[in-house]
Every structure is written in structure tokens, then in C-alpha cells.
N, C-alpha and C positions, 0 to 999 in steps of 0.2 A: 669662125673656127681658129683656134690659136695655131700659129706656125710653130714648128718644133725645130729648133736649131741645135744640132749636136756637133761638137768639135771632134772630127774624125782624125785620129792620129795616123795618117797614112804612111808616115815613115817610121821605122823602128830601128834604133841603135845603128844608124847608117854611118859608116866611117867616112868622114869628109876627106877629100883628096889632100895629099901632102903638097906643100908649096915648094919645098926644097929638100935636098938630101941631108942637110944638117940636122933636121928634126926627125930622123928616121926612128928614134926611140920614143917619140911622143905620139900617142894615139888619142884621138878625140872622137867621142860618140855623142850623138844628140838626136832628138826628134826633129825632122826637117820640115814638117808641115803641121800647121795648126789653123783652126777655123774658130773665130770668135765674133761676137757682135761689137759694133762700134761702141767705144767707151769701156769695153771689157779688156782685161789683161791676159795676153797669151804668155804662157810660162813654158820655156824650153829647158828641160833638165840637160845639163852637159856633164859628161864624165871624161876626165883626163886620166890617162894611164901612162906612167913613166916606166918604160921597159929598159931604160938605159942604165949605165953603171954610175952616172953622176947625178947630182942634185940639179933640178930644173927650176928656173925662176919664171913663174907663170904670170902673164898679163893677158888681158882680153880687151877688145874694142869692137865697135860696130859702126856702120854708116846707115842711118835711118832717115826716112822721109820726114820732112818738117811736121807732118800731121801725126807722127808716131813718137811717143816717149819711150826711149830704150834705156836699159840699165843692166848691170850685173850686180844685183843687190847683195849677194852673199859671197863675193870673191874679194878677199882682203888684198890690199897692196902694201908692201910686196907679199907674194905668196911663194914659198919654196916647196917643191914636191920631191920627196926622197926617192932614191932608186927603188924600182919594183913596187911603188906605191900608187894609189889612185885617189882621186877626190871628186866630189860631186858639187857643182855650183849651178846657178840658173841664169838664163838670159830672159828678161821680161820685155814685152813690147805692148804698149797701150795705144791703140789707134783711135782716132776720132772720126775718120771718114771711111766709108765702105770702099772696097776695092781689093785687088790682089797685089801684094808687095813682095819683092825679093830683097832680103836684107843680108848684106855681106857681113860676115863675122870673121875676125882675125884673132887668133890666139898665138901669142909669142912665147917662146920657150928658150932653152939653152941657159947660158950664163952670161953675165954682163960683157965679157970679152968675146963671146962667140954665140950670138943669138940667132934664132931661126923663127920662121913663121909657119903656122898651119892656118890656111884660109878655107872658107866655104861659105855657103849661103843657106838661109832658111826661108821657107815660104810662109807668108801670113795672108790668109783669106779672111777678109773683114766683111761681115754681112751687115746690112742696114739694121739699125737699132729700132726695133718696133716693140716698145714696152707693153702695148696692149696685148700682143700675141706671144711674147717671149715666155719660155718655160722658167720656173723659179731657179732651176739649176741646170748646168751643162756638166756632163761627165764624159771624160775621155779615158780610154784604156790603152795601156801599153804592156805587152805586145797586143796588137789588135787582130792579128791573124791566127788561124787555128794552130795549136801547139801539139807536139808529139813528145812522149817521154816513156821511160821504162818504169816498172814497179819499183818503188823505193825512192824515185826522184821527187824533187819538189819544184813546182812551177810557181813563180812569183808574178802576179799581175799588179801593175801600178795604175792607180786611178787618180786623175786630176779633176777635182770637183770645184766648179766655179759657181759662186752665188751671184745670180743675175739681178737680184733685188736690192733696193736701197733700205733693206731692213734685215735684222738678224734671222738666221734659219738654223735648224738642227737637222742633221742628216744621219740616218741609220742605214746599215747595210745588212741585207739578208738574201738568202736564196730560196726561201719558202719551201724547204725540203726538196728542191729539185737537184741539188748538188749531190752526186753519188759519193763524194768525198767530204761530206759535211763534217764528219767526226775528226778529220785530219786537216781541216782548213783553219788557219789563224789569220787575224787581221791586226795590222799595226794600230788601228783605231776603228771602233765600230759605232761610236756615238760622237759625231763630229759637230762642233759649234762653228758656224760661219758668220763672221761679221758682214755688214753690207758690202757687196761687191768683192768679198774676199775669196781667195783661191787657196785650196789646200790639197796636199798629196797624201794618198792612203795606199797601202799595199795589202794584198791578200795572198798568202802563201798556201798552196795546195800540195799536200804530200800524198803520193799515190801509195797505198798499202802494198807491201811486198807480195801478197797473194792475189792481187788484182789480175783478172784475166784480160787478154787483149780485146780491145773494143774501142769504139769511138763514142765519147760521152758528150752530151750537149746539156747545158743548163744556163742559167742567167743570174747575174748579180742585180738585185733590186735596190735602188737608192731612194729611200723615202724621205722627202723633205717636208718638214713641218714649219709653217709660218702662220701668222695671225689669220690669213685668209683661208687656211685649210691645209690639206696634206696632198702632195703630188708624188708620183713615183716615176723614176727614170729607170729603164731596163737595159742592161748591157749583156747581150748573149755571148757565150764563149763556147768553143769546141776544143776538146782535148782528146787526142788519140793515145791510147796506151799500147805500146809495142810489146806484145807478149803472145803466148799461145791463146787461141780463141776459145771462149766459153760460150756455147750455144745449146742450152737445155730447154726443151719444151715439155709441158705437161698436157697430155691429150686426154679428151673425154670428159672434161669438167662440165657441169651443168651451167645453164645460163644464170647470170648473176641475180636476176629477178626471181628465180625459182628456188623455193625453200624445200628442203628435204623433210618429208612428213613421216613420223613414226610414233609408236606408243609402246607401252610395256608389253613384253612378250612378242613384239613384232619388230625385230631389228631391221634397220635399213643399211644397205651396202652401196658404196660408190666405187666403181671400178675405173681406175685411171691408169695412164701409161706415162713413163718417163723416157724421153727420147733424146739421145745425144747427137747433136748436129755439129759439134765443135771439135777442136783438137785436144782439149783436156779430157782425160779419161776418168777422172775421179780422184778420191772418193767424194760422192755426192750424198748429202744427208738431208732427209726430210723430217719435219717435226710438226706436231699438232699443238697449237696454243689455244686452249679453251678456258672459259671462265670457271671459277671454283664452283663445284656442285655437279658439273658435267664432265670434268676431266677424265674420270674413270669410265665413262660410257662411250668415249670416242677413241678408237684405236686404229693403228696402222699395221698392215700385214708385214711391212718391211720398211726400215728407215735408212738403211745404208746401201749405196749402189756403186758399182764399178762398171762403167760402160765404155766400150770402144766407140770410135766415131761411126755414126750410122746405126748403132745398136739401140734397141728399144726393150723395155721391161715393164710388165704390168704389176700394179700394186692395188690394194683395196683399203678403203676407209670404212670401218664398221661402226654404226651408231646403235647401241643396245641399251635403252633406258631400263633402270632398275625400278623396283616397287616404290622406293623412297625418292625417286627423281621428280622434283616438282614440275608440274605441267607449265610450259612456257615456250617462248621462242628464243633460241640462243644463237649466237654468232661465234664461229671459231675460225682460226687462221691455219692454213697449210703453208709452211715455209720451206724453201730449199736453199741450201748453202754449200759453197765449196770453200774449205778451210774457214776463214772468217768473212768471206764475201757472200752476201745474200743475193742470189740470182732470181729468186721467185718468192712471191707472197700473194696469196689469194684468200679472200674471206668467203666462207660458206655459211649457210643458214640452215638451221634444223628446228622444226616445230614439233614439240612433243605433245600429243593430244591424248585425251582420256579415252578409255574404252567404253565407259558408261557416262551418262549425263547426270550431273548433280549441279544444282544452282544454289549458290551461297549469296545471301544478302546481308551486308554489314553497313553500318553507318559510322562516321567518325565519332570518337569518344573523347569527351573532355572531363577531366577529373581534377580534384584538388589534393595537394600533397597532404598526407596524414589523414585523409578522409576516404572512406570506402564508397565507391560508386559502382552501380550495377547497370550494365547495358546488355541488350539482347540482340541476337542475330539468328537468322533462320537458314535451314538447309532443306531444299526441296528435291525430291527424287523425280526428275523429269524423264527417266528412262522407262524401260518396260520390264525390268527385273527388280526383285527385292534387293536392297542394299544394306549391308551391315556396316554402320558408321562407327568409326573410332577416331577420337581426337587426341593428338599427342602434343603437349606444350610444355614449356619451361615455366614452372610456377614462381621462380625467383629470378627474373631478369634484373639487371643492375638498377633499373629505375623504379621498380614497383614489386608488390606482391600481387599475384594473379591467381584466381580460381575460376574454373569453368565447370558448369553443370548443365546437363549430364555430359559425360565424356564418351559414352557409347550408346547406340540405339540402333534399331532396325527401321528402315524406311521402305514402305510399300510404294509402288508406282503412284505418282501424283501426291504422295503424302508429304507434309511439311512439319518439321519439328523446330520448336523454339529452344535455343540454347542461351544460357546466361553467363556473362563474363563479369566477374567482380574484381575491381582493381583498386589497390591502395597505393598510390604513388609515394615514393620517397625522394624523388628528384623532379625538377621542372624541365620542360622542353617538349619537343615534338618527336615522337618515336614511331617506328614501324615495328609491329610485334607479330611475328609469324606463328601460325598454328598449323600443324600438319593434319590433314584429313586423310584417313586410310579407309579403303574398302577392300573387298576380296580381290578386286581387279586392278586397282590403280591407287595412286596417292595424289594429293593436291595440296598446295600451300595456300592458306588463307592469311592475308595480310590485314592487320587492324591498324588504322591510323589513330594514334593516341596523342592527345595534347594534355600535358600535366601542367597545371598552373599553381603558383604559390598561394597560400591563404591571404597574402597581401595583394593578390591580383584577382580575387574573386570579383571585385567591382572595378570598373573603369570610370573615373570622373572626367567629364569633358573639361578641357582647359578653360580657365576663367581669366587668368592674368590679373588685372587690377580692377577692383570694385570702387567706384567713386560715388560718394554721397555727401550730404551736408549735415553738420551738427544740428540736432533737434528736428531733423526731417525723417519721416518714415519712407523707406525705400524697399521695393520688392526685388530680390535677386533670384535668378533661376539657375538651379544646379542640375546638370544632366548626369545621370548615373546609368551605367550598363551592367547587367548581371552576366558575368562570364561563366557562371557555374551551370552544370547540367540540371539543376533542380531549382524550384522556387526558393527565393531567399527573402526573409524579412530583415530589415536593417534600419538603423537610426542615423540621422544626419545631425552632426554637432559641429560647432566651430570653436577652435581653441585659439587663444591669443586675445580675446575680448571677453568682458563679463557676460554671463549667460543672460542677464536681463536686457542686453542690447538686442537680442534676436529671439526668434521663436523656433526651437528645435522641431524636427519632423520625423515621423516614422513612415517608411515606404514598404511596399510589397512588390517584388519584381519576379516575373516569370523567367524561365531560362532564356538567356540571350536577349532579354527585353531591355530597351532603353527608356527611362522615365525622366521627365523634367519636373522637378519639385520647386515650388515657390517658398522662399524663406523671407519673412518680414524682418527688416533690420531698422532699428531706430537708435542711433547713437545720441547720447545726451549732449547738451551744450557744454563747451569747455573740453571737448575731446578731439580737437582738430589735429591733423598731422597724418603721417603714414604709419599704419599698424600692420605688421606681418601677422597673417592668420593661417591656420591650418584647417581645412575642411576634411572631416573624417566621416567615412561611411563604414559602419561596423555592425557585426552580429557575432554570435558565439563561434562561427566558423572562421572568422578572420576580419581584417579591416583593411581599408585602402585610404590613403591620405593624399591630399593635394595642397601644395603651398600656394598662397595668393597674397595679394596686398590690398588692404582696405584703406583707401585714401579719403579722409574726412575733411571736407572743405569748410571754411568759416561760414557762418550764417551771413546773409546779405547785410551790408552796412546801411541799415535803415533805423533811424530813430523815429518813434511815433508817439503821439500824445492824444489821449481821448479828450476832445475839447468840449463836447456836450452830449447829453442824453435827454431826449424829449420823448414824451409818450402821449397817446390819445386813444382811449378805448382799447382796441385789441392790437395796437401797433406801437412800437418803440423805434426810434431812430438814433443810432449812435454815430456821432461825427468824429472822424479821426484825421489828424494832420500828420503826414509822413514826410520825412526828409531823407534824401539819399546822401549819405556822408562818405560814400565810396567814390571810386574813379571809373566805374563802368555802369552802364544803364541796367536797371533792374526791370525785367520784363514780366508781364502778367502778374503784377502785384495786386493783391486783393485781401481784404480781411475775411476771416472765417470764425465761426463760433464752435467751440469744442464741447459745449454742453448740449444735452438733449432737452426736448420740450418746446423748442421754438422752431418755426420755419423762418428762413431768412433769405434775403436777396442782397446783392452787393454789386459794386462796379469794379472793373479790372483796368489797370493803367500800366503804361511803361514810364518809369521814372528815371530821367537822365541824372548824371552826377550833379550834386550841389543844388538840385531842384527840390521844391516842396509842393505837395499836392494834398487835396482833401479827398478822403474816402468816406463813404457812407455804408453803414450796415443796418438794414431795415429788418426788424424782428416782428413776426406776426404770430398769433395764437388763436386757436378755435375754442379755447376754454379759459376760464378764469385762472390767472397765474398770480401768485403773491409776489411781492417784491423779493428778488433774489440776486445773488452774486454769480455772474457768469464769467467764463474764461474765453478770451479772444486771442487771435494770433494773426500776423500777416504772413501770407505765403506767396512764393514767386517761383519762377523757373530756376532761380539761383539758390533756393532753399527757403527756410522758415525763420522767423524772428522769435525771440523769447516771448512768452505769453504775458498778458496783463489781465487783471480782473476788474470788472466794472459792475456797479449796482444798476439793475434794471427795475424801474417802478412796477407796481402791480398793474396788471392788465385785466380788463373785464371780460374779454373773450368775444369773438365775432358772433357767437350764437345769440347773446342777449340783445344785441343791436338789431336783430332781424326778427324778433318775436312779433312786433306790431303787424307787419304784412300778413303773417299767418292768421292772426286773430281777425283782421279785417276780412280776409277771404272766407273765414268760417262764418262770420256774421252775414256776409252776402249770400252764402249758400243757404243759411236758415231762412232769410227773407224770401228767397226764390221759392223754397219749399212751401212756406206759408201762403204766398201769393197763388201758387198752383192749386192748393187745397180750396181757397176761396172761389176761384174760377170754376172748379168742378162742382162746388155746392150750388152756385147760381144756375149752372146748366141743368142740374137735376130739378130745381124748383120750377124752371120754365117749361119742362117737358112733363105733361100730365100722364103720359103712358109709360113713364119709366118706373120699373119695379122698385 
């Protein structure tokens, strides 16, 4: 737990004793006690007043312990103080060792021919320096004792703020609305920058308004220090007594804060309270109701101006009477009491305006597109026991749209539900709350519709892509994510601007409301197109379009030179031998030849080819039918991209089927021989058996 060291200024403007009668016109005031941590600087403000008829030549000195560095940093030498004038300078002491030190201070005055001394002592209480537990700042206040003043007076508090850290801090001062004189309090500075271990002085001047009644007021000044490690708060409490007639007014009979007053149309609620004067001031006392717009006219006071003798009490009434057009809701209002400009009372009350009958309204959020009509439905259900005549009142021309509701009136039997249709054509974008008033013969109710209007440029949302990277001559599949923000199904096309259309395959999509779809686009930039290409992806349909900017980065094809060294064939198979050389400066991975023509099955090998290395690749073609001699296209492909194509002549192949006909014929001959042999055996058996039919 961090220890908290506060420098308590226990002495206040104490007059140091005079050393001799020659300085009878020289008065010296200072703070005589300070508490600091070892290594910090104690700052003693010293005020000199020349009450004499002649100029005073002012000098100051001190006798300090060797472990303390002392100085008068802002007292110039020489310094002359005019008659009936005063000046403020400082005595600073920076100790290095903990302990209690008594430091003599001598101030010399008079003129060179007739000098005099004023001597005194200050006390310095030095606490051990414990950086792990110290507070970021210390704050001392002067005067530190409770003060008393009359209405119209100004009390000035002086604060000495010490930065205890070896890093810069920012300090702000506030009273967090606890100061009853906040409106008449001024600060010499309210946002203070403190360098490491720096000390600064700030004043707060509190002016007591002339109409302030007699009382004792307590509040606190909060010093919030901000540093890289976080924020800390030092609290300095103060007490100020105003010497005037006492004001002591009580409001009696108020409900508990958690209890809400319940009422409804034609059922007014009343709250009977009493104003009791227990003080010396007899008035006039004024009461007021502060209520939100819409219910101001339904909350009234029976009386708002009072003149009461001490000990006298008077009753007043708050009446809450909802009108037919008062929306059903829970409202909060304030009852305030004031004497002249001084507010002595403020209390918040709660009122809940409930319906007489039960109607259930079901709505859903509405999303619409500017310039396009959208229809949404909502339902009203009669959950009561009586028939209800429903009437809807609305503004058809709010600033953001044109609105039509059908039907606007109907009758609902108990448990019956009616569907209503709201058609909106927005002319502005944004999120809006649109109120519709529902009236019955017994009450009114406000229906709030949450409407989001989007631009036709925002019908779709395209997922961010950033940079698309591919290689010249290589086919790449890119995935584009599209969301439909519209309330209806949208058909749209995907196109790419910034590159020729023959580089990619456009696509058409169908999106349900609020659906997100990921569409594949096939992209094949030709050779010789390397570099960075700014592109624009466009999703469009007759209702609008959305665009997304991206970059297409086309890398060079891998640096591979290859030569077809031989083509051999036998029956149904051909072997193409390729010699490939890596002419670049990086290893090409998974390098293999591929055939771009149909009609052949093929197999190949895959290699990793380091820079400046040459390797042999083989492409084996097979066919299951006779193939004439033909020219085919081959290409080398790798993880780094594809090479330009080359054409090669492949000899005629006989096909795998012809080479396998002999085994089938042999099998057929064997089956025929087996059949003939079986018939001969059966015929012999019949000849040997005389009883056979």
C-alpha cells in the first residue's frame, strides 16, 4: 500500500518577531512549517510590507544545515521597497536527509546608514524518500484552517503543488460540483504543467454572492494529476462559514426516491407537501417545476411564492393531470426552491403515465434507400376487453422523407390484430426516430419507428480488399465479398474498371436483404502488363451502385528460360524432354510443365530450381485412342507464376486400345475351345448309357 505524504501548512501568515525597534515599520509574513520528502524542495512564500514613511533597502539571509540547499531565488539585490508598498519573494530549502530542521532567517531593512534586522525561524519536516510508495504530487493549502466571511467577500486559497516524480505531469483542479460557490470561483490557473520535481503555486478565489444565507459550507478541491502511468487524485477539503442570517427550509411529505407517481388520462395524481421555515430569513421563497417538454403543461403547483416567519409551515400541492395527447411514458421532473438567486432545494420526482386500455404495437426497424419507395408493415393488437376505435395521426412530410400510412383508422375487437402499412420515400440519409400518435377514445400512445435511410451509393457494402497480387500470364481467382443493405432482394453486376475487360470474367449476383455473398472473379493479366494498376470494383444495378478502390499488383513471370530438347514416341505414349534454367536471383518452387491442349492425359515431375541452376523436366503424354500428329501448347508453371508458352509437334500415336486387342481374342478362343470340349464329353456319356432317352 502506498504511503501518502502531504505537506501540511500548519502555520499561516504568522508574523515573525521583530529584532529591534529600528524596524518598527517593516512587517514580515511567511509560512513557518512545511513537510516534504527528502530530495524535494520546500517553498516558503515571504511577504514584506513597508508601513514606514521612507524607502527600505531589503536583504535576506539564512543559516542552513549542510544537508540542505537554501536560497532566495526571486529576491534581487539590491531591492528597494517604497513606503506603504509590499512585495512577495520565496525562500526555498531542498533537504537530502530526513529529520526536523529549524532554519533561522534574517531579513535586513532600513537604509545604508541606519539598518535594522527582522529575524525568525521556519520549521522543515523532512520525511524519508520512498519512491515506491510516494504520491505523484503533494498539495499544500494556505490558509489551511476553516475560514469565515460575509456575503460579498472573496476568500483566496493558495495551493503549492509539488511534482514528486522524475517525469512531466499535468494537473487540473475541480470541485466535482461540490462547491456551492462554483459559479463565482476563479483560478489563477486550472491546467498546470509540472516539469520533473517542479513546484508551482496556484490560487483559487471564492466570491460569496451577496444573497448567500448564513451557513457553514464544506467542499473539496480535487487535484487530478496525469502522468504516463495513469491518473491520480489528491483531495484538499475546505470549510467556509458565511456570517449572515440563517436559511433553513425543509420540504416535508415528499415520497421516497424509488417510488414513482402513477397516473393516467382522466385520473390526476396529487402530491401534498409542506414548506417549513426553521431559519432566520423569512422570505420570499420561490418554488418552481422543471419538467421536460411535452409534460410541462400537465404538472402544476398550487402556490409558488411563500413568506414564512421562523417556525411557520405552509402546505402546497403538486398536481399531475395527463391530457389525451400526452404520450404514455415515464417522466422525471424537478422541484426547486430558491431565495433570491440562492437555490436551497432541488429534488427529482418520477411520474409514470399509464394507459387505461391495453394495446400492443409491434414494429421492426425500417431500412430504405433515398429516392426509392419502401413499404414496411406493423401490427396493432387489442389485448383489452373492450372494442377500441384506433386513429393514427402522423406528419406525412418530415424533413427527411415522404411518408404514407394505411389505414389511418380502424376498429379493433378484443384479441383482434390489424396490419398497417408505412410507405417511406427518403430524401436524406441517416438514422431517424419517427413518431406516430395512436389515439383511442380513452388514451393516446406514441409509436416510435426507427428508420435508417441509406444513399443509393450505399445499397451495397464491398468488403475491403486492399492489394491484389498476381503474376503476368497467370490465372488467379479473387474473392469479392458483397453485402446487400437494402430491405429487398437486389440483382447486381460486378465489374472492374482500370483494366481491360478481357483480363477478367464479370459476374452477376443475386442478394437477399442483408445477405453477404462472396463471388469468385477469374483474373488473367497477359504478359507484358507488370506493375501497379489502380482499379475500381463496382457493384451496380438500376437502384444504385457502390465502388471500392483497390490496387492490382502484377508481378513479372519467373525468370526461367526453357528449351524443348527432344520429343520421343512409342505406340500410345510420347515423352517431351525440357531443359529449364533459372536466370533470376531467387529459387523457383514447384516448377513443372503443363499442357494447355485437350486430348491427352499427361504426367510430369515438379522441382525447386535454385538461381543459376539448370534442370531437366519431362512431360509424358498418353492417349487411349489414335491421335494424328498435332501441335500442342505447353507452359512452365510455379508458385511464382507462369512462363510464356511454347508450341511443340507431337508425333501420331496409335492409342492404347489397339495394343490390347490380342489378349481379348485369345480369351475368346479359349472360351470356344472349352465349350466344344464340354459338348464332346456329354456326347460320349450318352453313348455309354443305354437307358438314356
